[in-house]
N, C-alpha and C positions, 0 to 999 in steps of 0.2 A: 504494500500500500504506500501511497505517496506521503511524504512528510506533511504534517498539518491536516491530514484527513480527519474528519469529525468522528467522534464516538457517537453511536446511535443506540437508542434503547427501544427497539421495535417501533410501535406506532407512536411512541412518545415524542418522536421527532428530535430536533437538534438540541443538544445539551448546551446550556449557556452558563457563563460564570455567575456566581452569586454576587450580590451587591457588595457583600463584605470583602470578597476577594478583589473585586474591581477597585474598591476604595483603598485597600491595602496596597495594591500595585501602583495606584496613582500616588499614594504617599511615598512609596519607595522611589518612584521616578523623580519626585520633587526633592528628595534628600540626596546628600552626597553618596557616592557609590559605596555601598556596604562592602563589596568585594575589594575595592581599592583600600578602604580603611582597614579591613581585616588583614589584608596582606601587609600593609605598612606596619601594623602593630605586632605582627607575629613572624616576621622574616627569620628571626633567630630560633624559631621553634620547628622549622620544617625538616630538620634532619632526624631520621629515626635512630634510636639507640639500640644497637644489636643486642647488648647485654639484657636490656629490659625485655625485648622480644623473645630471646631464647629462654631466659629464666621463667617467664610467664608461660611459654609454650610447654616446656619440659614439666613444670609443676602441674599445669593443667592436665597434660596427658597422663602424668602419674596418678593424679586424683581420679581421672576418668577410668583408667584401667583397674585401679585398686578397688574403687567403689563398685565397678561392674562385677568384679570377682566376688566381692562380699554379697552383693545383691543376688548373685546367681548361686551362692552356696550357703548363706546363713539362713537362720530361721527368723520368722517374723518376731518382733517388729524391726529387727536389725536389717533384714533384707529390704524392707520398704524404705527405711531411712537411707540406706546406702543407694537405693535406686533413685531417690530424690536428689541426692548429692550427685549421682552420676548424670542425671538429666542436665543439671546446671553446669557441671564440668564439661560435658560433651558439647553443650550449647556454646560455652565459652571457647572451647577448642575449635569447633567448626567455624565460629565467627571470625577467626583469623583469616579465613579465605578472603574476606573483604580487604584485609590489609595486604594480602599477596597481590591483589590487583592494582593497588595504588602505590606500593613501594617498589623502588627499583631493586633488582636482584643484586647489583653491585654494592648497594648500601646495606643489604642484609645477606651476606654471603652464606650460602647453604640453607637458608631458612625455608625457601620454597620446597626443597627436597626433604628437609627435616619434617616440615608440616605434613607433607603427603605421606611420609613414612609412619609418623606417629598417629595421625588422625585421618587424613584424607582417604588413603587407600583402605585401611582396616575398616572404616565405616562407609565405604563405597561412596564417598563424597569427594572425589579428587578435584584438584584446582582447575582441571580442564573444563569443569562445569561452569566456572565463573570467569576465568580469564578469556578475554576476547568478547565477552558479553556485557559485563557490568559497566564498562566504560561507556557503552552506548547510552546507558541511563543518564550519564553526565553530559552527553553531547547536546549542544545548544539547539540543534535542529531536530533532535529526537525526543528530548525530555517531554513527557506528558502527551506525546502523540501516539498514534497506533504503531509507530515504529520503535517505541520504547519497550524493551523487554521486561521492564520492572514497573510498569505503570498500568493501572486500570482505574477508571473513574468510580471508585468504590462508594464515594459519597453520593453518587447519582444512581446507584443500583438499588433495587428493592432489598428490604431487610433480609428476605429469604436468600437472596444471592450472596449477600454479605456473610450470612451464617455458613453457607456452603463454601465460600472462599476460605473461611477459617477451618472448618472441620475436615476439608479434603486433605489437609496436611497430615492427618492421622494415617493416610495411605502411603506416606513417603517411604517407609521401609520396603513396602511391596514394590514401589516404583524403582528404587535403586537396585534391588535384587533382580528384577526383570531386565533392567538396563544392562547390567554388567554380567550377570550369570547366564542370561538367555540371548538378549539382542546382540551383545558384543561379539560372541563367537559366531553366531549365525550370520551376522552382517559382514564378517570378513569373507564369507563364502558367497554372498549374494550382493553384487555391486549395487543394484537398484535399492535394496533394503538398506545398504550401507549409507547411501546418500540421505535417506529419510531419517535414519538413526542419528546421523550427525546433525541434521537440520532441526529436527523436532524433539529429540530426547537427550540432547547433550548440553543443556543450559538450565541454570537455576533461574527461572523466570516466573512471573505471575500473569503475564500477557500470553494467553494460550494461542493467539494468532501469530506470535513471533516465530520466525525461522532463522537459524544461523545462516549467514551468508559466507562465512570464512571457511568453506569446506576444505580448502587446502591445508588448514591448520591441523586437521586430523591425520595428515600424512607425515607430520613432523615427529621427531624422536620424543620430545617431552610428552606429547599427547599419547602416542602409541605406548610408551613406557607405563604411563598411568593407567591407561585403559586395559592393557594386557595384565598388569599387576592386579587390578581390581577383578578382572575375569578369573585369573588363576587363584587369587585369594578366596573368592566366593566359592569356587568349585572345591577348594581344599576344605573350607569350613563345612560345606554341605556333605562332602565325602566323609570327613571325620565324625560328623554328627550321625550320618547313616550307619557308620561302623561302630557307633557307641562310644567313641573316644571322647567326644565332646557331648556332655549331657544335653538333652533337649531343653531342659529348664534354662540352661545358659543362653541358648539361642533365642528362646521366647522372651527371656529377660532383656536381651540386647535389642530385640525388635520392639518391645514395649518402651524401652528407654528412648530409642530413636523416634518412635511415633510421638511421644510426649514432648521431646525436645523440638521436633518439627512443629508441633502445635503451638508451643510457646513462641517459637520464632515467627510463626504466622500471625499471632496476636501482636507481637512487636512490630511486624511489617505493617499491620493495619493502622498503627498510629505513627508510622514514620513520616507520613505525608498527610495533607488534608484531602488529597484525591479529588479536587474539584475542577481540574482543568477540563476544557471542552474539546480537547484534541488538537487545538491549534498550537503553533510554536510559541514558546515563552522566552522572555528575556532571561539572562543569567540571574538577575536579582529576583525575577518572578519565580524561577525555580526554587530559590531559597525560601521565598515567602509561601510556597506550597509545601514546605518541609517543616519538621517539628524538632524542637529541643525539649528535653526533660531534665533540666539542670537541678543541682542541689537547691533547696535542702532535701529533695526527694532522695531516699536511700535505696529503695528497692530496684531502681534502674541498674544498679551495679550487677544485679542478678538477671533481670529480664532484658536488659539492653547492654550487654557487656562489650568489652573491647572498643569503647568509644561510641557505640551505636546510640547512646542517649543524646549525643550531640549531632543528630543527623542533619539538622538545618545548617549548623556550622560547617559540617562536612561538605555540604554542597557549595558553601562559599570557599572552602579551603580543602579541595579533594585530596591533596597530597600531605596534609597534616597528619603525622603519626598519631595513633590513638592515645599514646601516653601523654601527649601535649595538648589534647583538645580541651581538657579542663582548664589549664592555664590560659589558653587562648580565649576561652569563653570569659574568664574572669577579667582579662584585659579589655575585652570589648564592652562588657557590662560597665566597667569603670569609666569608659570613654564616652559611650553614647548616652543620650538622655532617656528618661523612662518612656518617652513617647516614640522612641525610635522603632522602626519596623523590626529591628533585631529582637526587641523585647516582646513583640506581638506574636511570635511563633512558639512561645513557651507553653508547655502543658505541665500540670502538677504531678500526674502519675498515670499509670497504665489504665486503671479502671475508669477514671473520669474522661480520659481521652477516648477510650472505646465507647463510652456512653454518648459522647458528643457525636462520634461517627455514626452510631446506631440511630440517633435522633435524626440526623441528616438522611440516612438511608430510609427511615420510616416515612419521611416526607416525599421520597422519590416516587 
């Protein structure tokens, strides 16, 4: 579809921006460039610290695997407590895939490989699913349009569709198993299927109409290494389970943990933006104003929006800002801008109030 194509909802016709969004965009246009101000204030914060990344990843992976083992072997209530810890740890671990996309490999030597080894491949969520896709969400001519892989006008959909958007995440473990244990090996033998698998089943998206266009990427060594590793790992686990080496309880526990983690991530995604765009192209600052920050004093975003995801609006202003500096960047901006600044108008207090606001908009759709 062409850039700027309109989202349509059946007979409801063309979706239009709400008055609130129009007012906010006008206010932003009249103010000094938020992007320029943010860059000027945070130039010294743009370099990622490899030590922080590695310590966080290794600690998170250790907690993930240890808690998964306890959840799969202990008796209640320890198993349930460990499973809850595992959900949050896995969520944090997988969330690093976002950082892989934005940080240069030469600034984090070996980190992409280490992440895929510890988290990506074992949980069938390799970085190939995000690299080459997520940056399209930041493209000025794609954001909020039908060509954006990570955008749907959720605020304009019926409440039932919004509920379906959230609950379908529970099927994520089934999806990744099918993708790498079944479709990957078969697609290597059937070229026509291979093209479809790459285009339609090899990206973490919410826009179901999106298709990958970088088909040549699938022939490169990093992609093939990740895909084949996921394929062989999935077959190994299935084989060891069938042979009784790995208890079925361990597999069911891992599947349940993955499903709940995916659900939590989907809830977080639902409040990452205001989802009100009508499908037309948006300015850079307009993209920011359609995004959400959940800053302190809220404490729970540390769990449900880890690795800097609580500062999603700020991330759209400063896409290359490493996650460990987003809090400091936010504090600098808050200290500099007035309370009436558009920057302060994209803040939400917590997950539940933000979800309630989205649900009210959907109910009126």
